[in-house]
C-alpha positions as CSV (number, residue, x, y, z in Angstrom):
1,M,115.7,67.3,127.7
2,A,117.6,69.2,125.6
3,K,120.1,71.6,127.1
4,A,121.9,74.6,126.2
5,A,124.0,77.0,128.5
6,P,122.2,79.9,130.0
7,A,124.1,82.6,128.2
8,E,123.1,80.5,124.7
9,Q,119.6,80.6,125.9
10,L,119.8,84.0,126.6
11,R,121.1,84.8,123.0
12,L,118.0,83.1,121.3
13,L,116.4,86.3,122.4
14,D,118.7,88.2,119.9
15,L,117.9,86.0,117.4
16,Q,114.1,86.0,118.1
17,A,114.3,89.7,118.0
18,L,115.5,89.6,114.3
19,D,113.0,86.9,113.6
20,G,110.2,89.1,114.7
21,R,111.6,92.0,112.9
22,I,111.8,90.1,109.8
23,R,108.2,89.3,110.4
24,Q,107.1,92.7,110.7
25,L,108.8,93.9,107.7
26,D,107.1,91.1,105.9
27,N,103.8,92.6,107.3
28,R,104.4,95.9,106.6
29,I,105.3,94.6,102.6
30,K,102.2,92.6,102.6
31,V,100.2,95.8,103.8
32,L,101.7,98.2,101.2
33,R,100.9,95.8,98.4
34,D,97.5,95.4,99.7
35,D,96.9,99.2,99.9
36,P,93.4,99.7,99.3
37,R,93.6,102.6,97.4
38,L,94.8,100.5,94.7
39,A,91.9,98.3,94.9
40,D,89.4,101.4,94.8
41,L,91.4,103.0,92.0
42,N,91.4,100.0,90.0
43,A,87.8,99.4,90.5
44,G,87.1,103.0,89.5
45,L,89.2,102.9,86.7
46,S,87.6,99.6,85.1
47,V,84.4,101.0,85.6
48,A,85.3,104.7,83.6
49,Q,87.1,102.8,81.1
50,S,83.8,100.7,80.4
51,D,82.2,103.6,80.2
52,L,84.5,105.2,77.7
53,V,84.2,102.2,75.8
54,V,80.2,102.9,75.2
55,L,81.1,106.2,74.6
56,N,84.0,105.4,71.7
57,T,81.3,103.1,70.2
58,E,78.5,106.1,70.2
59,V,81.0,108.4,68.5
60,E,81.7,105.9,65.7
61,D,78.1,104.8,65.1
62,T,77.3,108.7,65.0
63,R,80.2,109.3,62.5
64,R,78.8,106.4,60.3
65,Q,75.5,108.1,60.4
66,L,76.9,111.8,59.6
67,T,79.0,109.9,56.7
68,R,75.5,108.2,55.2
69,A,73.7,111.8,55.8
70,E,76.6,113.6,53.8
71,T,76.3,110.9,51.1
72,D,72.5,111.3,51.1
73,V,73.0,115.0,50.5
74,E,75.4,114.6,48.1
75,Q,73.4,112.3,45.9
76,V,70.0,114.8,46.0
77,A,72.7,117.5,45.2
78,T,74.2,115.4,42.1
79,R,71.0,114.7,40.9
80,M,69.6,118.3,41.4
81,A,72.6,119.6,39.2
82,R,72.2,117.3,36.5
83,D,68.2,118.1,36.0
84,E,69.0,121.9,36.3
85,A,71.6,121.2,33.6
86,K,69.0,119.2,31.4
87,L,66.2,122.1,32.5
88,N,69.0,125.0,31.7
89,S,69.8,123.7,28.3
90,G,65.8,124.3,26.9
91,T,65.8,120.9,24.9
92,G,63.1,118.5,25.0
93,L,59.1,118.5,25.2
94,S,57.6,121.2,27.1
95,K,56.0,118.1,29.8
96,D,59.2,116.8,30.4
97,L,60.5,120.2,31.3
98,V,57.5,120.5,33.4
99,A,58.4,117.1,34.8
100,L,62.0,118.4,35.5
101,Q,60.5,121.4,37.2
102,N,58.6,119.3,39.7
103,D,61.2,117.0,40.0
104,L,63.8,119.6,41.3
105,A,61.1,120.9,43.7
106,S,60.5,117.6,44.8
107,L,64.2,117.4,45.4
108,A,64.8,120.6,47.0
109,K,62.3,119.5,49.7
110,R,64.4,116.4,49.8
111,R,67.6,117.8,50.2
112,S,66.5,120.6,52.9
113,D,65.1,117.6,55.2
114,L,68.2,115.6,54.4
115,E,70.1,118.5,55.5
116,D,68.3,119.2,58.7
117,A,68.7,115.4,59.5
118,E,72.7,116.0,58.5
119,L,72.3,118.7,61.4
120,E,70.8,116.8,63.8
121,V,73.7,114.0,63.5
122,M,76.2,116.8,63.6
123,E,74.8,118.2,66.8
124,R,74.5,114.6,68.3
125,L,78.3,114.1,67.2
126,D,79.3,117.3,68.8
127,D,77.7,116.2,71.8
128,A,78.9,112.5,72.2
129,V,82.3,113.7,71.1
130,A,82.4,116.0,74.2
131,R,81.2,113.6,76.4
132,Q,83.7,111.4,75.0
133,E,86.6,113.9,75.6
134,K,85.1,114.3,79.4
135,Q,85.1,110.7,80.1
136,Q,88.6,110.2,78.5
137,G,89.7,113.1,81.0
138,V,88.1,110.9,83.9
139,V,90.1,107.7,82.6
140,S,93.4,110.0,82.6
141,D,93.1,111.4,85.9
142,I,92.2,107.8,87.5
143,S,95.0,106.8,85.9
144,R,97.5,109.1,86.8
145,S,96.2,108.4,90.2
146,L,96.9,105.1,90.1
147,S,100.4,105.3,88.8
148,G,101.2,108.2,91.2
149,I,100.1,105.9,94.2
150,R,102.0,102.8,92.7
151,A,105.1,104.9,92.4
152,E,104.7,105.7,96.0
153,L,104.4,102.0,97.0
154,V,107.2,100.5,95.2
155,G,109.4,103.1,96.6
156,Q,108.0,102.4,100.3
157,I,108.2,98.6,99.4
158,G,111.8,99.2,98.0
159,E,113.0,100.8,101.5
160,V,111.0,98.2,103.7
161,E,112.9,95.2,101.6
162,A,116.1,96.7,102.0
163,E,115.5,96.6,105.3
164,K,114.6,93.3,105.4
165,Q,117.6,92.2,103.7
166,A,120.0,94.0,106.2
167,V,118.4,92.1,109.1
168,Q,118.1,89.0,107.2
169,A,122.1,89.3,106.9
170,Q,122.4,90.0,110.5
171,R,120.1,87.0,111.3
172,V,122.4,84.5,108.9
173,E,125.3,85.8,111.1
174,L,123.8,85.9,114.3
175,A,122.4,81.9,113.4
176,A,125.9,80.8,112.4
177,S,127.3,81.4,115.8
178,F,124.9,78.9,117.7
179,D,125.2,75.2,118.1
180,A,123.8,73.4,115.5
181,G,121.5,71.5,118.1
182,L,120.3,74.4,119.6
183,L,119.7,76.3,116.5
184,G,117.7,73.5,114.8
185,L,115.5,73.5,118.4
186,Y,114.5,76.8,118.0
187,E,114.2,76.7,114.0
188,R,111.9,73.9,114.4
189,T,109.7,75.7,117.2
190,L,109.7,78.9,115.6
191,A,108.3,77.2,112.4
192,K,105.6,75.5,114.3
193,R,104.6,78.0,117.0
194,G,105.3,81.2,114.9
195,V,108.0,82.1,118.0
196,G,111.2,80.3,118.5
197,A,111.8,81.9,121.7
198,A,110.5,84.4,124.7
199,R,111.4,85.5,127.8
200,L,110.0,84.4,131.4
201,F,109.8,87.6,133.2
202,H,108.1,87.5,136.9
203,G,106.7,84.4,135.9
204,T,104.9,85.7,132.8
205,S,105.4,84.1,129.5
206,E,106.5,86.8,126.8
207,G,105.5,84.3,124.3
208,S,102.0,84.1,125.4
209,G,101.6,86.9,127.4
210,M,100.3,84.7,130.1
211,Q,101.2,84.4,133.9
212,L,102.5,80.6,134.3
213,S,100.3,78.5,136.9
214,P,102.3,77.6,140.0
215,G,102.6,74.2,139.1
216,D,104.0,75.1,135.9
217,L,106.8,77.4,137.4
218,A,107.3,75.0,140.6
219,D,108.4,72.5,137.5
220,I,110.6,75.2,135.6
221,R,112.3,75.6,139.2
222,K,113.0,72.3,139.4
223,A,114.9,72.3,136.0
224,A,118.5,72.9,135.7
225,E,119.7,76.1,134.6
226,D,120.7,74.4,131.0
227,E,117.7,72.6,130.9
228,I,115.7,74.1,127.8
229,V,112.1,74.6,128.9
230,F,109.1,75.5,126.9
231,C,106.0,77.8,127.6
232,P,103.3,75.8,128.2
233,D,100.6,78.0,126.5
234,S,102.5,79.2,123.3
235,G,105.0,76.2,123.1
236,C,108.1,78.6,122.4
237,I,111.6,77.9,124.3
238,L,111.1,79.8,127.3
239,V,114.4,81.6,128.3
240,R,115.0,82.6,132.0
241,S,115.7,85.9,132.5
242,P,117.2,86.7,136.1
243,E,114.0,88.3,137.1
244,W,112.1,85.3,135.9
245,N,110.8,84.0,139.1
């Protein structure tokens, strides 16, 4: 069996404390990075942006419709101006002048209808632009909230990572003070079990939180103080404190 002086075994608890703190800090970083507010706001932003794209398309389509309506009105107005000029010149046959008058009356009706249609398109455009601006406000609000939360989380993560680096530095220094064999055994146990070493206190393994059976406790009593024993439940190294039994 592997052996190490009781004092060295006891120091494994200090190493485990540092490893436990590093794990806690890693978990904290993960929790911060997985903050549910980010998922909620990103989902909301995606929907809001999609709605904005629809409104942007509607505004552009309506603007094109308005351009066509304005062009139609302009073309009729140009034709009316041309016919009025001919009519005012007084040249031509009487029937031609009558035809021009009739044409002008039709064109006036046509222009009135086109101007009504143009006004309807302008009203629709105003409504679409108002909805577009409102939706842009929604997108901007969500984006600001998202940026604020991200900045907040970046700051918190930075603090946790700084603490983690400090703990890791302590861990490196402490690990270097152990015998290579004992450290290797601890590291393998940590990697395999998730806990490298835990205290045995009043017959309870702090690695598993379980009271050891009378048989397991009897086996440990038989082991020499420098023998390394393991928790039968968690598999970690059991460090026998003075009050272990």
